[in-house]
MIDOSE-1310 file (N, C-alpha, C; in nm, 2 decimals, decimal comma, always signed):
residues 265
mtsl	+12,90/+4,89/-2,71/+13,01/+4,97/-2,76/+12,97/+5,01/-2,91; +13,00/+5,13/-2,94/+12,97/+5,18/-3,08/+13,09/+5,25/-3,14; +13,12/+5,37/-3,09/+13,23/+5,45/-3,16/+13,37/+5,39/-3,16; +13,40/+5,30/-3,06/+13,53/+5,24/-3,05/+13,52/+5,09/-3,06
dfff	+13,41/+5,04/-3,12/+13,39/+4,90/-3,13/+13,50/+4,83/-3,22; +13,56/+4,90/-3,31/+13,67/+4,84/-3,39/+13,79/+4,82/-3,32; +13,81/+4,87/-3,20/+13,92/+4,84/-3,11/+13,89/+4,70/-3,04; +13,77/+4,68/-3,00/+13,74/+4,57/-2,92/+13,68/+4,45/-2,99
npsg	+13,63/+4,47/-3,11/+13,57/+4,36/-3,19/+13,60/+4,39/-3,34; +13,73/+4,39/-3,37/+13,77/+4,42/-3,51/+13,75/+4,31/-3,60; +13,73/+4,34/-3,73/+13,71/+4,24/-3,84/+13,84/+4,17/-3,87; +13,95/+4,24/-3,85/+14,09/+4,18/-3,87/+14,19/+4,26/-3,79
vavi	+14,29/+4,19/-3,75/+14,40/+4,25/-3,67/+14,53/+4,23/-3,73; +14,61/+4,34/-3,76/+14,74/+4,33/-3,80/+14,84/+4,36/-3,69; +14,94/+4,28/-3,67/+15,04/+4,30/-3,57/+15,17/+4,34/-3,64; +15,20/+4,47/-3,64/+15,31/+4,53/-3,72/+15,43/+4,53/-3,63
gasr	+15,53/+4,45/-3,67/+15,65/+4,43/-3,59/+15,64/+4,29/-3,52; +15,55/+4,21/-3,57/+15,54/+4,07/-3,52/+15,67/+4,00/-3,53; +15,70/+3,92/-3,43/+15,83/+3,85/-3,42/+15,82/+3,70/-3,40; +15,93/+3,63/-3,44/+15,94/+3,49/-3,41/+16,02/+3,46/-3,29
trgk	+16,08/+3,57/-3,23/+16,17/+3,56/-3,12/+16,10/+3,57/-2,99; +16,10/+3,46/-2,91/+16,03/+3,46/-2,78/+16,09/+3,57/-2,69; +16,01/+3,64/-2,62/+16,05/+3,75/-2,53/+16,04/+3,89/-2,59; +16,04/+3,90/-2,72/+16,02/+4,03/-2,79/+15,87/+4,07/-2,78
vgye	+15,85/+4,20/-2,77/+15,71/+4,25/-2,76/+15,62/+4,20/-2,88; +15,68/+4,20/-3,00/+15,61/+4,16/-3,12/+15,57/+4,01/-3,11; +15,65/+3,93/-3,05/+15,62/+3,79/-3,03/+15,51/+3,77/-2,93; +15,52/+3,84/-2,82/+15,41/+3,83/-2,71/+15,28/+3,88/-2,76
virn	+15,27/+3,99/-2,83/+15,15/+4,04/-2,88/+15,08/+3,94/-2,97; +15,15/+3,90/-3,08/+15,08/+3,81/-3,17/+15,05/+3,67/-3,11; +15,13/+3,63/-3,02/+15,10/+3,50/-2,94/+14,97/+3,52/-2,87; +14,95/+3,63/-2,80/+14,83/+3,66/-2,72/+14,71/+3,67/-2,81
viec	+14,72/+3,74/-2,92/+14,61/+3,75/-3,01/+14,56/+3,61/-3,06; +14,65/+3,52/-3,09/+14,62/+3,39/-3,14/+14,57/+3,30/-3,03; +14,64/+3,30/-2,92/+14,61/+3,20/-2,82/+14,48/+3,24/-2,74; +14,44/+3,36/-2,74/+14,32/+3,40/-2,67/+14,19/+3,35/-2,73
gypg	+14,20/+3,31/-2,86/+14,09/+3,26/-2,93/+14,02/+3,36/-3,02; +14,09/+3,47/-3,05/+14,03/+3,58/-3,13/+13,97/+3,51/-3,26; +13,84/+3,54/-3,29/+13,78/+3,47/-3,40/+13,80/+3,53/-3,54; +13,86/+3,65/-3,55/+13,88/+3,71/-3,68/+14,02/+3,67/-3,74
kvfp	+14,05/+3,73/-3,85/+14,18/+3,71/-3,91/+14,29/+3,78/-3,85; +14,41/+3,72/-3,84/+14,53/+3,78/-3,78/+14,63/+3,79/-3,89; +14,70/+3,91/-3,90/+14,79/+3,93/-4,01/+14,93/+3,98/-3,95; +15,03/+3,89/-3,94/+15,16/+3,94/-3,89/+15,22/+4,02/-4,00
vnpn	+15,29/+4,13/-3,96/+15,36/+4,22/-4,06/+15,50/+4,23/-4,01; +15,59/+4,18/-4,10/+15,73/+4,19/-4,07/+15,81/+4,16/-4,21; +15,88/+4,26/-4,26/+15,94/+4,23/-4,39/+16,05/+4,13/-4,39; +16,09/+4,09/-4,27/+16,21/+3,99/-4,26/+16,16/+3,85/-4,23
akri	+16,03/+3,82/-4,24/+15,98/+3,69/-4,21/+15,88/+3,65/-4,31; +15,88/+3,52/-4,34/+15,78/+3,46/-4,43/+15,65/+3,41/-4,36; +15,67/+3,35/-4,24/+15,56/+3,30/-4,16/+15,59/+3,32/-4,01; +15,49/+3,35/-3,94/+15,50/+3,36/-3,79/+15,38/+3,29/-3,73
fglt	+15,41/+3,20/-3,64/+15,30/+3,12/-3,58/+15,22/+3,05/-3,69; +15,28/+3,01/-3,80/+15,21/+2,94/-3,90/+15,13/+3,03/-3,99; +15,13/+3,16/-3,97/+15,05/+3,25/-4,05/+15,14/+3,32/-4,15; +15,09/+3,35/-4,27/+15,16/+3,42/-4,37/+15,20/+3,56/-4,32
cyps	+15,32/+3,60/-4,34/+15,37/+3,72/-4,29/+15,38/+3,82/-4,40; +15,34/+3,94/-4,38/+15,34/+4,04/-4,49/+15,45/+4,15/-4,47; +15,51/+4,20/-4,58/+15,61/+4,30/-4,56/+15,56/+4,43/-4,51; +15,43/+4,46/-4,55/+15,37/+4,59/-4,51/+15,22/+4,57/-4,49
vedi	+15,15/+4,65/-4,41/+15,01/+4,64/-4,40/+14,94/+4,67/-4,53; +15,00/+4,74/-4,62/+14,94/+4,77/-4,75/+14,94/+4,65/-4,84; +15,02/+4,54/-4,80/+15,02/+4,42/-4,89/+14,92/+4,32/-4,85; +14,84/+4,34/-4,74/+14,75/+4,24/-4,69/+14,63/+4,22/-4,79
getv	+14,57/+4,33/-4,83/+14,47/+4,32/-4,93/+14,33/+4,27/-4,87; +14,32/+4,26/-4,74/+14,19/+4,23/-4,68/+14,16/+4,33/-4,57; +14,04/+4,32/-4,52/+14,00/+4,42/-4,42/+14,08/+4,40/-4,29; +14,14/+4,52/-4,25/+14,21/+4,52/-4,12/+14,15/+4,64/-4,05
dlav	+14,07/+4,62/-3,94/+14,02/+4,72/-3,86/+14,12/+4,78/-3,76; +14,20/+4,69/-3,71/+14,29/+4,73/-3,60/+14,43/+4,69/-3,63; +14,53/+4,78/-3,61/+14,67/+4,75/-3,62/+14,73/+4,78/-3,49; +14,81/+4,68/-3,44/+14,89/+4,69/-3,32/+15,03/+4,70/-3,36
itvp	+15,10/+4,81/-3,31/+15,23/+4,85/-3,36/+15,33/+4,84/-3,26; +15,44/+4,76/-3,29/+15,54/+4,73/-3,19/+15,68/+4,77/-3,24; +15,69/+4,84/-3,35/+15,82/+4,88/-3,41/+15,88/+5,00/-3,34; +16,01/+5,02/-3,36/+16,07/+5,14/-3,30/+16,00/+5,27/-3,32
ariv	+16,01/+5,36/-3,23/+15,93/+5,49/-3,23/+15,96/+5,57/-3,36; +16,09/+5,57/-3,40/+16,13/+5,65/-3,51/+16,06/+5,62/-3,64; +16,01/+5,49/-3,66/+15,94/+5,46/-3,78/+15,79/+5,44/-3,77; +15,74/+5,47/-3,65/+15,60/+5,45/-3,62/+15,52/+5,55/-3,71
pdvv	+15,55/+5,68/-3,73/+15,47/+5,76/-3,81/+15,46/+5,71/-3,96; +15,56/+5,66/-4,01/+15,56/+5,60/-4,15/+15,47/+5,48/-4,15; +15,48/+5,39/-4,05/+15,39/+5,27/-4,04/+15,25/+5,31/-4,03; +15,22/+5,41/-3,95/+15,08/+5,46/-3,93/+15,02/+5,52/-4,05
ekcg	+15,10/+5,59/-4,13/+15,06/+5,64/-4,25/+15,02/+5,53/-4,35; +15,09/+5,42/-4,35/+15,06/+5,31/-4,44/+14,93/+5,24/-4,39; +14,91/+5,24/-4,26/+14,78/+5,19/-4,20/+14,66/+5,28/-4,25; +14,68/+5,41/-4,26/+14,58/+5,50/-4,31/+14,55/+5,47/-4,45
kagv	+14,65/+5,45/-4,53/+14,63/+5,42/-4,67/+14,56/+5,29/-4,70; +14,58/+5,19/-4,60/+14,52/+5,06/-4,61/+14,38/+5,05/-4,55; +14,33/+5,17/-4,50/+14,19/+5,17/-4,45/+14,18/+5,12/-4,31; +14,29/+5,11/-4,23/+14,28/+5,07/-4,09/+14,20/+5,18/-4,01
kgvv	+14,12/+5,13/-3,92/+14,03/+5,23/-3,84/+14,10/+5,27/-3,71; +14,16/+5,17/-3,65/+14,22/+5,20/-3,52/+14,36/+5,15/-3,51; +14,45/+5,23/-3,44/+14,59/+5,18/-3,42/+14,62/+5,18/-3,27; +14,68/+5,08/-3,22/+14,73/+5,07/-3,09/+14,89/+5,08/-3,10
visa	+14,94/+5,18/-3,05/+15,09/+5,20/-3,06/+15,15/+5,16/-2,93; +15,21/+5,04/-2,92/+15,27/+4,99/-2,80/+15,41/+5,06/-2,78; +15,47/+5,09/-2,89/+15,61/+5,15/-2,89/+15,62/+5,27/-2,79; +15,73/+5,27/-2,72/+15,76/+5,39/-2,63/+15,87/+5,47/-2,71
gfke	+15,90/+5,59/-2,65/+16,00/+5,68/-2,71/+15,93/+5,80/-2,77; +15,82/+5,85/-2,71/+15,75/+5,97/-2,75/+15,76/+6,08/-2,65; +15,66/+6,15/-2,61/+15,67/+6,27/-2,53/+15,73/+6,24/-2,39; +15,72/+6,11/-2,35/+15,77/+6,07/-2,22/+15,92/+6,08/-2,21
igye	+15,99/+6,10/-2,32/+16,14/+6,11/-2,32/+16,19/+6,25/-2,34; +16,09/+6,34/-2,37/+16,14/+6,48/-2,39/+16,09/+6,54/-2,52; +16,17/+6,65/-2,55/+16,13/+6,74/-2,67/+16,12/+6,66/-2,80; +16,22/+6,58/-2,83/+16,23/+6,51/-2,96/+16,11/+6,41/-2,97
gakl	+16,09/+6,34/-2,86/+15,98/+6,25/-2,85/+15,84/+6,31/-2,87; +15,83/+6,43/-2,81/+15,71/+6,51/-2,82/+15,68/+6,55/-2,96; +15,78/+6,59/-3,03/+15,77/+6,63/-3,18/+15,72/+6,51/-3,26; +15,78/+6,39/-3,23/+15,75/+6,27/-3,30/+15,60/+6,23/-3,27
eekl	+15,56/+6,25/-3,15/+15,42/+6,22/-3,11/+15,32/+6,32/-3,19; +15,36/+6,44/-3,20/+15,28/+6,54/-3,27/+15,26/+6,50/-3,42; +15,37/+6,45/-3,48/+15,36/+6,40/-3,61/+15,27/+6,28/-3,63; +15,28/+6,19/-3,53/+15,20/+6,07/-3,53/+15,05/+6,11/-3,52
vsiv	+15,01/+6,20/-3,43/+14,87/+6,25/-3,42/+14,82/+6,31/-3,55; +14,91/+6,39/-3,61/+14,87/+6,46/-3,73/+14,84/+6,36/-3,84; +14,91/+6,25/-3,85/+14,88/+6,15/-3,95/+14,75/+6,08/-3,92; +14,73/+6,04/-3,79/+14,61/+5,98/-3,75/+14,49/+6,06/-3,79
keyg	+14,50/+6,19/-3,76/+14,38/+6,28/-3,79/+14,36/+6,29/-3,95; +14,47/+6,30/-4,02/+14,46/+6,31/-4,17/+14,38/+6,19/-4,23; +14,40/+6,07/-4,17/+14,33/+5,96/-4,23/+14,20/+5,92/-4,16; +14,16/+6,00/-4,06/+14,04/+5,97/-3,99/+14,05/+5,85/-3,90
mrll	+14,17/+5,81/-3,86/+14,18/+5,69/-3,77/+14,17/+5,74/-3,62; +14,17/+5,64/-3,53/+14,18/+5,67/-3,39/+14,30/+5,59/-3,33; +14,36/+5,66/-3,24/+14,49/+5,61/-3,18/+14,48/+5,58/-3,03; +14,52/+5,47/-2,99/+14,54/+5,44/-2,85/+14,69/+5,43/-2,82
gpnv	+14,74/+5,52/-2,73/+14,88/+5,53/-2,70/+14,94/+5,66/-2,75; +15,07/+5,66/-2,78/+15,16/+5,55/-2,77/+15,20/+5,51/-2,63; +15,30/+5,42/-2,62/+15,36/+5,38/-2,49/+15,25/+5,31/-2,41; +15,19/+5,20/-2,47/+15,09/+5,13/-2,40/+15,12/+4,98/-2,39
vgii	+15,05/+4,91/-2,30/+15,06/+4,76/-2,29/+14,97/+4,70/-2,40; +14,86/+4,76/-2,43/+14,77/+4,70/-2,54/+14,63/+4,71/-2,49; +14,54/+4,63/-2,55/+14,40/+4,63/-2,53/+14,35/+4,49/-2,52; +14,25/+4,47/-2,43/+14,19/+4,33/-2,42/+14,04/+4,34/-2,41
dtft	+13,97/+4,25/-2,47/+13,83/+4,23/-2,45/+13,81/+4,08/-2,43; +13,76/+4,05/-2,31/+13,75/+3,91/-2,27/+13,63/+3,84/-2,34; +13,53/+3,92/-2,39/+13,41/+3,86/-2,45/+13,43/+3,84/-2,60; +13,51/+3,91/-2,67/+13,52/+3,89/-2,82/+13,57/+3,75/-2,85
plna	+13,67/+3,69/-2,80/+13,78/+3,75/-2,71/+13,89/+3,81/-2,80; +13,96/+3,91/-2,74/+14,08/+3,97/-2,81/+14,18/+4,01/-2,70; +14,30/+3,96/-2,71/+14,41/+4,00/-2,62/+14,52/+4,06/-2,71; +14,51/+4,19/-2,74/+14,61/+4,25/-2,83/+14,70/+4,33/-2,74
sfta	+14,77/+4,26/-2,65/+14,87/+4,32/-2,56/+14,99/+4,23/-2,54; +15,08/+4,27/-2,46/+15,20/+4,19/-2,42/+15,19/+4,14/-2,28; +15,07/+4,14/-2,22/+15,06/+4,09/-2,08/+15,10/+3,94/-2,08; +15,15/+3,90/-1,96/+15,20/+3,76/-1,95/+15,08/+3,66/-1,95
ktpl	+14,96/+3,71/-1,90/+14,85/+3,62/-1,89/+14,72/+3,70/-1,93; +14,62/+3,62/-1,98/+14,50/+3,68/-2,02/+14,41/+3,69/-1,89; +14,34/+3,80/-1,87/+14,25/+3,81/-1,75/+14,13/+3,72/-1,76; +14,07/+3,69/-1,65/+13,94/+3,62/-1,64/+13,83/+3,71/-1,69
kgni	+13,72/+3,65/-1,74/+13,61/+3,72/-1,79/+13,53/+3,77/-1,67; +13,48/+3,90/-1,68/+13,41/+3,96/-1,57/+13,33/+4,08/-1,61; +13,29/+4,16/-1,52/+13,21/+4,28/-1,56/+13,27/+4,41/-1,52; +13,40/+4,41/-1,49/+13,47/+4,54/-1,46/+13,55/+4,58/-1,58
afas	+13,53/+4,70/-1,63/+13,62/+4,76/-1,73/+13,73/+4,84/-1,67; +13,85/+4,82/-1,70/+13,96/+4,88/-1,63/+14,05/+4,95/-1,74; +14,07/+5,08/-1,72/+14,16/+5,16/-1,80/+14,27/+5,22/-1,71; +14,40/+5,21/-1,76/+14,51/+5,25/-1,68/+14,61/+5,33/-1,76
qsga	+14,65/+5,44/-1,71/+14,75/+5,52/-1,77/+14,89/+5,46/-1,75; +14,90/+5,38/-1,64/+15,03/+5,32/-1,61/+15,03/+5,17/-1,65; +15,12/+5,13/-1,74/+15,13/+4,99/-1,78/+15,17/+4,90/-1,66; +15,26/+4,95/-1,58/+15,30/+4,87/-1,46/+15,19/+4,84/-1,37
mlts	+15,11/+4,95/-1,34/+15,00/+4,93/-1,25/+14,89/+4,83/-1,31; +14,87/+4,84/-1,44/+14,78/+4,76/-1,51/+14,82/+4,61/-1,50; +14,94/+4,58/-1,53/+14,99/+4,44/-1,52/+14,99/+4,39/-1,38; +15,02/+4,47/-1,28/+15,02/+4,43/-1,14/+14,88/+4,40/-1,10
ildw	+14,78/+4,48/-1,13/+14,64/+4,46/-1,09/+14,59/+4,33/-1,16; +14,63/+4,31/-1,29/+14,58/+4,19/-1,36/+14,64/+4,06/-1,29; +14,77/+4,07/-1,25/+14,82/+3,95/-1,18/+14,75/+3,93/-1,05; +14,73/+4,03/-0,97/+14,66/+4,02/-0,84/+14,51/+3,97/-0,87
alse	+14,44/+4,02/-0,97/+14,31/+3,98/-0,99/+14,30/+3,83/-1,03; +14,39/+3,78/-1,11/+14,39/+3,64/-1,14/+14,40/+3,56/-1,01; +14,49/+3,60/-0,92/+14,51/+3,52/-0,80/+14,38/+3,52/-0,71; +14,30/+3,63/-0,72/+14,18/+3,65/-0,64/+14,05/+3,60/-0,72
gigf	+14,07/+3,56/-0,84/+13,95/+3,51/-0,92/+13,86/+3,63/-0,96; +13,92/+3,75/-0,98/+13,84/+3,86/-1,02/+13,86/+3,88/-1,18; +13,75/+3,90/-1,25/+13,75/+3,91/-1,39/+13,72/+4,05/-1,44; +13,75/+4,07/-1,57/+13,73/+4,20/-1,64/+13,66/+4,18/-1,77
skii	+13,59/+4,28/-1,81/+13,52/+4,28/-1,94/+13,62/+4,34/-2,05; +13,68/+4,45/-2,01/+13,78/+4,51/-2,10/+13,89/+4,57/-2,02; +14,01/+4,57/-2,09/+14,13/+4,63/-2,03/+14,19/+4,72/-2,14; +14,21/+4,85/-2,09/+14,26/+4,95/-2,19/+14,38/+5,02/-2,13
slgn	+14,49/+5,01/-2,19/+14,61/+5,08/-2,15/+14,62/+5,21/-2,22; +14,61/+5,32/-2,15/+14,60/+5,46/-2,21/+14,73/+5,52/-2,25; +14,84/+5,49/-2,17/+14,97/+5,54/-2,21/+14,98/+5,69/-2,22; +15,03/+5,75/-2,33/+15,05/+5,89/-2,34/+14,92/+5,97/-2,38
kadl	+14,82/+5,90/-2,42/+14,69/+5,96/-2,45/+14,70/+6,07/-2,56; +14,77/+6,04/-2,66/+14,79/+6,14/-2,77/+14,66/+6,16/-2,84; +14,58/+6,07/-2,85/+14,45/+6,08/-2,91/+14,34/+6,04/-2,82; +14,31/+5,91/-2,81/+14,20/+5,87/-2,71/+14,25/+5,89/-2,57
desd	+14,16/+5,94/-2,49/+14,19/+5,96/-2,35/+14,08/+5,90/-2,26; +14,09/+5,93/-2,13/+14,00/+5,87/-2,03/+13,85/+5,91/-2,06; +13,83/+6,03/-2,11/+13,69/+6,08/-2,14/+13,63/+6,00/-2,25; +13,71/+5,97/-2,36/+13,66/+5,89/-2,47/+13,63/+5,75/-2,42
viea	+13,72/+5,69/-2,34/+13,70/+5,56/-2,29/+13,58/+5,54/-2,20; +13,56/+5,64/-2,11/+13,44/+5,63/-2,02/+13,31/+5,64/-2,10; +13,31/+5,73/-2,20/+13,19/+5,75/-2,28/+13,16/+5,63/-2,36; +13,26/+5,56/-2,42/+13,23/+5,44/-2,49/+13,19/+5,32/-2,40
laed	+13,25/+5,31/-2,28/+13,22/+5,20/-2,19/+13,08/+5,22/-2,13; +13,03/+5,34/-2,13/+12,89/+5,37/-2,08/+12,79/+5,29/-2,15; +12,82/+5,26/-2,28/+12,72/+5,20/-2,37/+12,75/+5,05/-2,38; +12,85/+5,00/-2,31/+12,89/+4,86/-2,31/+12,81/+4,78/-2,20
nksk	+12,72/+4,69/-2,24/+12,64/+4,62/-2,14/+12,72/+4,51/-2,07; +12,84/+4,48/-2,12/+12,92/+4,38/-2,05/+13,00/+4,44/-1,94; +13,01/+4,57/-1,94/+13,08/+4,64/-1,83/+12,99/+4,71/-1,73; +12,98/+4,66/-1,61/+12,89/+4,71/-1,51/+12,96/+4,82/-1,42
vill	+13,09/+4,82/-1,42/+13,17/+4,91/-1,34/+13,29/+4,96/-1,42; +13,32/+5,09/-1,42/+13,43/+5,14/-1,49/+13,54/+5,19/-1,38; +13,66/+5,13/-1,39/+13,77/+5,16/-1,30/+13,88/+5,22/-1,38; +13,94/+5,33/-1,33/+14,05/+5,40/-1,39/+14,16/+5,43/-1,30
yled	+14,28/+5,41/-1,35/+14,40/+5,46/-1,28/+14,46/+5,57/-1,37; +14,47/+5,69/-1,31/+14,51/+5,80/-1,39/+14,63/+5,88/-1,33; +14,71/+5,93/-1,41/+14,82/+6,02/-1,37/+14,79/+6,16/-1,39; +14,70/+6,19/-1,49/+14,65/+6,32/-1,51/+14,52/+6,31/-1,59
vrrg	+14,45/+6,42/-1,60/+14,33/+6,42/-1,68/+14,35/+6,52/-1,80; +14,34/+6,47/-1,92/+14,38/+6,55/-2,04/+14,29/+6,67/-2,07; +14,16/+6,65/-2,06/+14,06/+6,75/-2,09/+13,96/+6,76/-1,97; +14,00/+6,85/-1,88/+13,93/+6,85/-1,75/+13,78/+6,87/-1,76
qrff	+13,73/+6,97/-1,84/+13,59/+7,00/-1,85/+13,52/+6,89/-1,91; +13,57/+6,83/-2,02/+13,51/+6,72/-2,09/+13,50/+6,60/-2,00; +13,61/+6,57/-1,92/+13,60/+6,46/-1,83/+13,49/+6,48/-1,73; +13,48/+6,60/-1,67/+13,38/+6,63/-1,58/+13,24/+6,61/-1,64
dvak	+13,22/+6,66/-1,76/+13,09/+6,65/-1,82/+13,05/+6,50/-1,85; +13,15/+6,42/-1,91/+13,12/+6,28/-1,94/+13,10/+6,20/-1,82; +13,18/+6,22/-1,71/+13,17/+6,14/-1,59/+13,04/+6,17/-1,52; +13,00/+6,29/-1,52/+12,87/+6,33/-1,46/+12,75/+6,26/-1,53
kvvk	+12,76/+6,24/-1,66/+12,65/+6,18/-1,73/+12,66/+6,02/-1,71; +12,78/+5,97/-1,72/+12,80/+5,82/-1,71/+12,76/+5,76/-1,58; +12,80/+5,84/-1,47/+12,77/+5,78/-1,33/+12,62/+5,76/-1,31; +12,54/+5,82/-1,39/+12,39/+5,79/-1,38/+12,36/+5,65/-1,43
kkpv	+12,45/+5,59/-1,51/+12,43/+5,46/-1,57/+12,50/+5,35/-1,49; +12,63/+5,38/-1,45/+12,71/+5,28/-1,38/+12,82/+5,35/-1,30; +12,87/+5,29/-1,20/+12,98/+5,35/-1,12/+13,11/+5,38/-1,20; +13,17/+5,49/-1,17/+13,30/+5,52/-1,23/+13,39/+5,55/-1,11
ivlk	+13,50/+5,47/-1,10/+13,59/+5,48/-0,99/+13,73/+5,52/-1,04; +13,78/+5,63/-0,99/+13,91/+5,68/-1,04/+14,01/+5,68/-0,92; +14,13/+5,61/-0,95/+14,24/+5,62/-0,85/+14,34/+5,71/-0,92; +14,37/+5,82/-0,85/+14,46/+5,93/-0,90/+14,60/+5,91/-0,84
sgrs	+14,71/+5,91/-0,92/+14,84/+5,90/-0,87/+14,91/+6,04/-0,88; +15,04/+6,04/-0,84/+15,11/+6,16/-0,84/+15,07/+6,27/-0,74; +15,03/+6,22/-0,62/+14,98/+6,31/-0,52/+15,10/+6,38/-0,45; +15,21/+6,31/-0,43/+15,33/+6,37/-0,36/+15,42/+6,43/-0,47
eaga	+15,52/+6,51/-0,42/+15,62/+6,57/-0,51/+15,70/+6,46/-0,59; +15,74/+6,36/-0,52/+15,81/+6,25/-0,58/+15,72/+6,17/-0,68; +15,59/+6,16/-0,64/+15,50/+6,09/-0,73/+15,48/+6,17/-0,86; +15,47/+6,30/-0,85/+15,45/+6,39/-0,96/+15,57/+6,38/-1,06
ravs	+15,69/+6,37/-1,00/+15,81/+6,36/-1,09/+15,81/+6,22/-1,16; +15,77/+6,12/-1,09/+15,76/+5,99/-1,15/+15,66/+5,99/-1,27; +15,54/+6,05/-1,25/+15,44/+6,06/-1,35/+15,49/+6,13/-1,47; +15,57/+6,24/-1,46/+15,62/+6,31/-1,57/+15,71/+6,23/-1,65
shtg	+15,80/+6,16/-1,59/+15,90/+6,07/-1,66/+15,84/+5,95/-1,72; +15,72/+5,91/-1,67/+15,66/+5,79/-1,71/+15,58/+5,80/-1,84; +15,48/+5,89/-1,84/+15,40/+5,91/-1,96/+15,40/+6,06/-2,01; +15,50/+6,14/-1,96/+15,51/+6,27/-2,00/+15,39/+6,36/-1,95
slag	+15,33/+6,32/-1,84/+15,21/+6,39/-1,79/+15,25/+6,49/-1,68; +15,17/+6,59/-1,66/+15,18/+6,68/-1,55/+15,07/+6,64/-1,45; +15,10/+6,59/-1,33/+15,00/+6,55/-1,23/+14,92/+6,67/-1,19; +14,79/+6,66/-1,20/+14,70/+6,77/-1,16/+14,68/+6,78/-1,01
sdra	+14,63/+6,89/-0,98/+14,60/+6,92/-0,83/+14,50/+6,82/-0,77; +14,53/+6,78/-0,65/+14,44/+6,69/-0,58/+14,31/+6,76/-0,56; +14,31/+6,89/-0,53/+14,19/+6,96/-0,50/+14,09/+6,96/-0,61; +14,15/+6,96/-0,74/+14,06/+6,95/-0,85/+13,99/+6,82/-0,86
y	+14,06/+6,71/-0,82/+13,99/+6,58/-0,82/+13,89/+6,57/-0,71
């Protein structure tokens, strides 16, 4: 991995919206980052707490004063753009926006997502999401997600546009003893999409197979070009949803996507 390595093997991770309350997404994310054995520094960010899981809690990512490659954001959608701008000013390289409430809810959410992308581009960051479960690398190890369990180590890289499908497959895989190298929740794909992920995973020697669950393809020609190149190195398997009329409606309300024609796939 090269271009997206700061997502999978970051020097430091900030969890913005980290919580002391069991059951909240901010609690589950920081618990997973700590308990998975991540070897780097972990920085909880919450202006209303002093310490979380025994770690010093910071009011803002700008107050940390140390290298933070990756920020995982769990705050309400309306304040995500401001939080991401602070990440840019703090030198963060990648942001994972778990928060929902963007283009999948309609016009106002779409405008908010456009603002988010504009800020990310202004500061030269990369964005995974919004509306995602998170990201996992079993070799680093890093579990920056709110999954109930950490997957087993293996050689399958799995990227999913659906969070529900992702967690269901992870639960099933654990019961079957199947492991993964990397897990990527794509969500709304406001910045990083399936083409970026496939291209990065092609260079990852821990991933022997690339598996994707997609509701749409964001940049058709680029996807075709990248996939054509990558399949010469390793298998790329795509499961496409939204084939029926009902499925297409579900896809639209889920991640704000328009399900593409089956014939194109």
